[in-house]
C-alpha angles and dihedrals in degrees: 000000000000088000090053092051094047093049098045131019108236105207131191117259092264092046091235095127145348122274119251118241089258091050091051090050093051091047090053091047091052092049096045109112093200095068114089118241092239091058092047089051090053092048096048101036093112092049091052091049092050092048091049092048092049092050091051092049092049092049091047091050093050091048091052092047091050092048091050091048090052092047091053093048092048093048090050091055097255109135101179118101119234111222 
């Protein structure tokens, strides 16, 4: 793996920084076609839970912000909805 990283720079998807050796290893594990889906699901269960939790929090935050925006516009006498 060290050889792989020294030969080619393995960047993140957004090209903001290089992957760590552990990140390269996990990327290779995810892309390996020989590993059964059930085993991959066991390995990456925590990652899926974190992603799901973050999506829920983001959605919740945007809903609260939208509701607050609507409350302010209604209290100011503006009756048109911003979409």
